[in-house]
Steps between C-alpha positions, in 0.01 A plus 500: 500500500285203553641156437377300204652210317699555182243296310242770571726757331538714810797578720634303789580643839872517567815577304384337173191723461659746256646223289155343475353831383757524220438140390121545504521803267447777754534838328559831683305794360588867535264793464518839328735729690708223657876562451637249251788435261479261204244364259139461607176389332151623574308226683180596316606533136864386482645831380869521580701788642860548610531727804764641725273691737136456603267279301254697283135443429476270195473720190299236315230401747551734802582195714685549827642154570839392362696173489876493460613331180669166554728533199822697509768520233756417769338170598549348156874571485577238766298240307700532175722206406871572525 
């Protein structure tokens, strides 16, 4: 990776590079056929699927690029007041 400042919204060389990607909103996309488990949304139309094998072609728009959903029912449980 090339070094850029955080203000430019790019990554920094060195151990903090991945943290900078997460903070800047970097999103990893998967494509049709990639093995995956969980909830994913089509990057083109937003259609959601839950898979436990390979990602399909989007049944709504025939898109081939998928983004993993950020929400999970298990992430909210820790946030509930006790």
